[in-house]
C-alpha positions in Angstrom: -104.8 -47.1 -14.3 -103.3 -45.8 -11.1 -99.5 -45.3 -11.3 -99.1 -47.2 -8.0 -95.4 -48.1 -8.1 -94.4 -44.7 -9.2 -96.5 -43.2 -6.4 -94.9 -45.5 -3.8 -91.4 -44.5 -4.9 -92.3 -40.8 -4.7 -93.8 -41.2 -1.2 -90.8 -43.1 0.0 -88.5 -40.4 -1.3 -90.5 -38.0 1.0 -89.5 -40.2 3.9 -93.0 -41.4 4.7 -93.3 -44.5 6.8 -94.6 -47.9 5.6 -98.1 -47.3 7.0 -98.3 -43.7 5.7 -97.4 -45.0 2.2 -100.0 -47.7 2.3 -102.7 -45.3 3.5 -101.8 -42.8 0.8 -102.0 -45.5 -1.9 -105.3 -46.7 -0.5 -106.7 -43.2 -0.5 -106.0 -42.8 -4.2 -107.2 -46.3 -5.0 -110.5 -45.7 -3.3 -111.0 -42.6 -5.5 -110.1 -44.6 -8.6 -112.7 -47.3 -7.6 -115.3 -44.6 -7.1 -114.6 -43.2 -10.5 -114.6 -46.6 -12.2 -118.0 -47.3 -10.7 -119.3 -44.3 -12.5 -117.6 -45.1 -15.8 -114.6 -42.7 -15.4 -111.0 -43.0 -14.4 -108.1 -41.0 -12.8 -107.2 -39.8 -16.3 -110.6 -38.8 -17.6 -112.3 -37.6 -14.5 -113.4 -34.0 -14.4 -112.9 -31.4 -11.7 -116.6 -31.7 -11.0 -116.1 -35.5 -10.3 -113.4 -34.6 -7.8 -115.5 -32.0 -6.0 -118.4 -34.4 -5.8 -116.2 -37.1 -4.3 -114.8 -34.7 -1.7 -118.3 -33.7 -0.7 -119.0 -37.4 -0.1 -115.9 -37.8 2.0 -117.0 -34.8 4.1 -120.5 -36.3 4.6 -119.0 -39.6 5.7 -116.4 -38.0 8.0 -113.6 -39.3 5.8 -112.2 -35.9 4.9 -108.9 -36.4 6.8 -105.9 -34.2 6.0 -103.9 -37.4 5.4 -106.3 -38.6 2.7 -106.7 -35.3 0.9 -103.0 -34.6 1.0 -102.3 -38.1 -0.5 -104.6 -37.3 -3.4 -103.0 -33.9 -3.9 -99.5 -35.5 -4.0 -100.7 -38.1 -6.5 -102.1 -35.6 -8.9 -99.0 -33.5 -8.7 -96.9 -36.5 -9.5 -99.1 -37.5 -12.5 -99.4 -33.9 -13.8 -103.1 -33.6 -13.3 -102.5 -29.9 -12.7 -106.2 -29.0 -12.6 -106.8 -31.4 -9.7 -103.6 -30.4 -7.9 -104.4 -26.7 -8.2 -107.8 -27.3 -6.7 -106.3 -29.1 -3.7 -103.8 -26.3 -3.3 -106.6 -23.8 -3.3 -108.8 -25.7 -0.8 -106.0 -27.0 1.5 -103.3 -24.4 1.2 -104.8 -22.0 3.8 -105.3 -24.6 6.4 -103.6 -23.7 9.6 -103.4 -19.9 8.8 -106.3 -18.9 11.1 -104.7 -21.0 13.9 -101.3 -19.4 13.3 -102.8 -15.9 13.4 -104.4 -16.8 16.7 -101.1 -18.0 18.1 -99.3 -14.8 17.0 -102.2 -12.7 18.4 -101.7 -14.4 21.8 -97.9 -13.8 21.7 -98.1 -10.1 20.7 -101.3 -9.0 22.5 -102.0 -11.6 25.2 -104.5 -14.4 25.9 -107.3 -12.0 26.7 -107.2 -10.4 23.2 -106.9 -13.9 21.7 -110.1 -15.0 23.5 -111.9 -11.8 22.4 -111.1 -12.6 18.8 -111.4 -16.3 18.6 -114.1 -17.2 21.1 -116.8 -18.7 18.9 -114.8 -18.4 15.7 -115.4 -21.5 13.5 -113.6 -22.1 10.2 -115.0 -24.2 7.4 -114.6 -28.0 7.6 -111.5 -29.6 6.0 -112.1 -30.1 2.3 -114.5 -27.2 1.9 -114.3 -25.4 -1.4 -112.4 -22.2 -1.7 -115.6 -20.1 -1.9 -116.4 -21.1 1.7 -113.5 -19.1 3.1 -113.9 -15.4 2.3 -116.8 -14.9 4.7 -114.9 -16.5 7.4 -111.8 -14.4 6.7 -114.0 -11.2 6.7 -115.4 -12.2 10.1 -111.9 -12.7 11.5 -110.8 -9.3 10.2 -113.9 -7.7 11.8 -113.0 -9.3 15.1 -109.4 -8.3 14.9 -110.3 -4.7 13.9 -112.7 -4.3 16.8 -110.0 -5.6 19.3 -106.7 -4.1 18.1 -105.5 -0.8 16.7 -104.8 -0.9 12.9 -101.0 -1.0 13.3 -101.1 -3.9 15.8 -103.6 -5.8 13.7 -101.3 -5.6 10.6 -98.3 -6.8 12.7 -100.3 -9.8 13.9 -101.3 -10.6 10.3 -97.7 -10.2 9.0 -96.3 -13.4 10.4 -95.1 -16.7 9.1 -98.6 -18.1 9.0 -97.8 -20.8 6.5 -95.3 -22.0 9.1 -92.4 -22.4 6.6 -89.4 -23.9 8.5 -86.6 -21.4 8.7 -84.2 -24.2 7.7 -85.8 -23.9 4.2 -83.7 -20.8 3.8 -80.3 -22.1 5.0 -78.8 -22.1 1.5 -80.1 -18.7 0.8 -78.6 -17.5 4.0 -75.2 -18.8 3.0 -75.5 -17.0 -0.4 -76.3 -13.8 1.5 -73.3 -14.2 3.7 -71.1 -14.7 0.6 -72.5 -11.8 -1.3 -70.7 -8.5 -1.4 -73.8 -6.3 -1.4 -77.6 -6.6 -1.1 -77.9 -5.7 -4.7 -75.6 -8.6 -5.7 -77.5 -11.0 -3.5 -80.9 -10.0 -4.9 -79.7 -10.2 -8.5 -78.3 -13.7 -7.9 -81.5 -14.9 -6.4 -83.4 -13.6 -9.4 -81.1 -15.6 -11.7 -81.8 -18.7 -9.6 -85.5 -18.1 -9.8 -85.4 -17.9 -13.6 -83.5 -21.2 -13.7 -86.2 -22.9 -11.5 -88.9 -21.6 -13.7 -87.2 -22.8 -16.9 -86.8 -26.2 -15.3 -90.5 -26.4 -14.4 -91.5 -25.3 -17.9 -89.4 -28.0 -19.5 -90.7 -30.7 -17.1 -94.4 -29.7 -17.5 -94.8 -29.8 -13.7 -96.3 -26.9 -11.8 -93.9 -24.6 -10.0 -95.7 -24.5 -6.6 -99.2 -23.9 -8.0 -98.1 -22.1 -11.1 -98.1 -23.3 -14.7 -94.9 -22.0 -16.3 -94.9 -21.1 -20.0 -92.2 -19.4 -22.1 -94.3 -16.2 -21.7 -94.3 -16.5 -17.9 -90.5 -17.0 -17.9 -90.0 -13.9 -20.0 -92.3 -11.9 -17.8 -90.4 -12.8 -14.7 -87.1 -12.2 -16.4 -88.2 -8.6 -17.0 -89.2 -7.9 -13.3 -86.6 -8.6 -10.6 -89.1 -7.5 -7.9 -90.9 -10.8 -8.4 -90.3 -13.0 -5.3 -86.8 -11.7 -4.5 -86.9 -8.0 -4.9 -84.9 -4.9 -5.7 -83.2 -2.6 -3.2 -84.5 1.0 -3.2 -82.8 3.0 -0.5 -83.4 1.2 2.7 -86.3 -1.0 1.5 -86.5 -4.1 -0.7 -89.4 -3.7 -3.1 -91.1 -7.1 -3.8 -94.0 -8.3 -5.9 -95.8 -11.6 -6.2 -95.8 -13.7 -9.3 -99.5 -14.0 -10.2 -101.2 -17.2 -8.9 -102.1 -18.2 -12.5 -99.5 -16.2 -14.4 -100.2 -17.8 -17.8 -103.9 -16.7 -17.6 -103.0 -13.3 -16.0 -100.8 -12.4 -18.9 -103.5 -13.1 -21.4 -106.4 -11.7 -19.5 -107.8 -8.2 -20.4 -110.7 -8.0 -17.9 -109.5 -6.1 -14.8 -111.5 -8.3 -12.3 -110.3 -11.5 -13.8 -106.7 -10.2 -13.8 -107.1 -9.6 -10.1 -108.5 -13.0 -9.5 -105.7 -14.7 -11.5 -103.2 -12.7 -9.6 -104.4 -13.5 -6.0 -102.7 -16.3 -4.1 -104.8 -16.2 -1.0 -106.8 -19.4 -0.6 -108.8 -17.7 2.2 -109.9 -14.6 0.2 -109.5 -14.8 -3.6 -113.0 -16.1 -4.4 -114.4 -12.8 -3.0 -112.9 -11.0 -6.1 -115.3 -12.8 -8.4 -118.3 -11.6 -6.3 -116.9 -8.0 -6.1 -116.7 -8.4 -2.3 -112.9 -8.3 -1.8 -112.4 -4.7 -0.5 -113.3 -5.6 3.1 -110.6 -8.2 3.0 -107.8 -5.9 1.9 -106.0 -5.9 5.3 -105.6 -9.7 5.1 -102.9 -9.0 2.5 -100.6 -8.3 5.4 -100.6 -12.1 5.8 -99.1 -12.3 2.4 -96.7 -9.5 3.4 -95.5 -11.7 6.2 -94.7 -14.4 3.7 -92.8 -12.0 1.6 -90.6 -10.6 4.4 -89.8 -14.0 5.9 -86.8 -14.9 3.6 -85.1 -11.6 4.4 -85.9 -11.9 8.1 -84.1 -15.3 8.1 -81.1 -14.3 6.1 -80.6 -11.1 8.1 -81.5 -12.6 11.4 -83.8 -9.8 12.6 -87.5 -9.1 12.6 -88.5 -6.8 9.7 -91.3 -4.3 9.1 -93.3 -4.6 5.9 -95.8 -2.4 4.1 -98.4 -3.5 1.5 -98.0 -1.0 -1.4 -100.7 -2.5 -3.7 -102.9 -5.5 -3.6 -105.5 -7.1 -5.8 -108.0 -7.5 -2.9 -107.9 -3.7 -2.7 -108.4 -3.2 -6.4 -104.8 -3.2 -7.7 -103.6 -5.2 -10.7 -100.9 -7.0 -8.7 -99.5 -7.3 -5.1 -96.5 -5.2 -4.2 -94.6 -4.9 -0.9 -91.9 -2.8 0.7 -89.7 -4.6 3.3 -87.7 -2.2 5.5 -84.1 -3.1 6.1 -82.7 -1.8 9.4 -79.7 0.5 9.6 -76.5 -1.6 9.7 -78.0 -4.7 8.0 -77.1 -3.5 4.4 -73.8 -4.3 2.9 
């Protein structure tokens, strides 16, 4: 049975209005009724059942962002981690192409934007992750034929997931209170470990990641993950694998790259051995990695991709350049 009251409380805590709450509850209830008609339930349904339902929504023009997001939130709340991870993979990249277009116009002008995006069409909302790599490759081809490589990387390395800068207010305060960059980064690493341990104990995903004791120990041993280590005038950073529990156990190099990759718009290409042409898209991830430091330091930063799984590496690593005078 649907955990309706618990879901309502969760939505109200997110400051959703009355109509938004009712629409979200109705979206999940309609899925439940669909499953029950086929002899299943929200607890016993398979990922295949979910994918089939989303295809039906798309065919009927009911694949709204509001509906799909409501379902994703419900499955996060009820710890159907397999369903939530699928929604994260299929919805998490929405808006990235549009954001890249906006940054392109800002940095290179409307004429360049038109040259790249005229006729560019992204997959419909709700499309499975495997629908996106070809679209991403086409975007990179258009960018590469319009801009020099350095300019293209700068366009890609923006805040394309549109994370509000206010998200980093507390981090900025901790930076201002820290005596040195080394002290600040070490403190952020301690906070990260505490977050991971809390997620492990609760059984909930940490963002999209399943956290196990092995994952916690792995992150404890590598401060470059998420927050970074100062090396001269650069902060060296690396990404926690997208599926860290599976990545730690996996021996096959291709599957390790797949489990490492976070990019909803490219990662499926790894399974088809078609990821190399997408390697420059990792500068979008680089933009995500430099954003916290840009906010706390208050200046734009340069970033370099040192290693990426789309380019054949075992993990994704970045170097964020810290300007002279910004280090303590």
